[in-house]
C-alpha positions in Angstrom: 17.1 21.6 -5.6 17.7 25.1 -7.0 20.7 26.4 -8.7 21.2 30.1 -9.2 18.6 31.4 -11.7 16.3 28.3 -11.4 12.6 29.1 -10.9 10.0 27.9 -8.4 6.3 28.4 -9.0 4.4 29.9 -6.1 0.7 30.6 -5.8 -0.2 34.3 -5.5 -1.7 35.1 -3.1 0.5 33.0 -0.9 2.7 33.2 2.1 4.8 36.3 1.4 8.1 34.9 2.9 8.2 32.0 0.4 9.5 34.2 -2.4 12.2 35.4 0.0 13.2 31.8 0.8 13.6 31.2 -2.9 15.7 34.3 -3.4 17.9 33.3 -0.5 18.9 30.3 -2.6 19.6 32.6 -5.6 16.4 31.2 -7.2 13.7 33.1 -9.0 10.2 33.0 -7.5 7.5 32.8 -10.2 4.1 33.8 -9.0 1.1 31.8 -10.3 -2.0 34.0 -9.9 -4.8 32.1 -8.3 -8.3 33.2 -7.4 -11.7 32.0 -6.2 -12.4 30.0 -9.4 -9.6 27.6 -8.4 -10.1 27.8 -4.6 -6.9 30.0 -4.4 -4.8 27.0 -5.3 -3.0 26.4 -8.6 -4.5 24.0 -11.2 -2.5 21.5 -13.3 -3.3 23.6 -16.3 -1.9 26.8 -14.7 1.2 24.9 -13.7 1.7 23.5 -17.3 1.2 27.0 -18.8 3.6 28.6 -16.3 6.3 25.9 -16.6 9.5 27.1 -18.4 12.9 25.7 -19.1 14.4 26.9 -15.7 11.4 25.9 -13.6 12.3 23.2 -11.1 9.1 22.8 -9.1 5.9 24.1 -7.5 5.5 25.1 -3.8 2.0 24.9 -2.4 0.5 25.0 1.1 -2.4 23.0 2.3 -4.1 24.5 4.2 -2.9 27.6 2.4 -1.8 30.8 4.0 -3.4 33.3 3.8 -6.6 31.8 2.2 -7.0 28.7 4.3 -8.0 26.5 1.3 -7.1 22.8 1.4 -6.1 20.7 -1.6 -8.2 17.6 -1.8 -6.3 14.3 -2.5 -7.2 14.1 -6.1 -6.1 17.7 -6.8 -2.9 17.1 -4.9 -2.3 14.0 -7.0 -3.0 15.9 -10.2 -0.5 18.6 -9.3 2.1 16.0 -8.3 1.6 14.3 -11.7 1.8 17.5 -13.6 5.1 18.5 -11.9 6.5 15.0 -12.2 5.8 14.9 -15.9 8.1 17.9 -16.2 10.9 16.4 -14.1 10.2 18.8 -11.2 9.5 18.6 -7.5 6.2 19.3 -5.7 6.9 21.0 -2.3 4.1 21.1 0.1 4.1 23.4 3.1 2.1 21.6 5.8 2.6 23.8 8.8 -1.1 24.3 9.2 -1.9 20.6 8.4 -3.8 19.9 11.6 -5.9 23.1 11.5 -8.9 22.2 9.5 -12.6 22.2 10.5 -14.8 20.9 7.6 -12.4 18.4 6.1 -9.2 16.4 6.6 -6.1 17.8 5.0 -4.4 15.1 2.9 -0.6 14.7 2.9 1.5 14.8 -0.2 3.7 12.1 1.3 0.9 9.6 0.5 1.5 10.3 -3.2 5.3 10.2 -3.4 8.5 11.1 -1.6 
């Protein structure tokens, strides 16, 4: 998915090792700063503003590490649409998928492959 020099957008704060995974592939991790106003998850507007010529996708986690926030289905769909409009890939880390208390975590696979 990434050629050397290609970029992947990553929420910040986010799992610290993700940027190292991108660098291992000679990619460029691009932090997208998120805060309480967006439930510590990127918004489609943030993604659109951060997207550049070498950007190939967006990596999110739901539930997120370290914040624990979950992307609701409609927000996941909006992010998927935003990324798809730009010809990119939405990557969703679901390692904590079953660890929710107040809601059910949605799967991005329900939206597309």
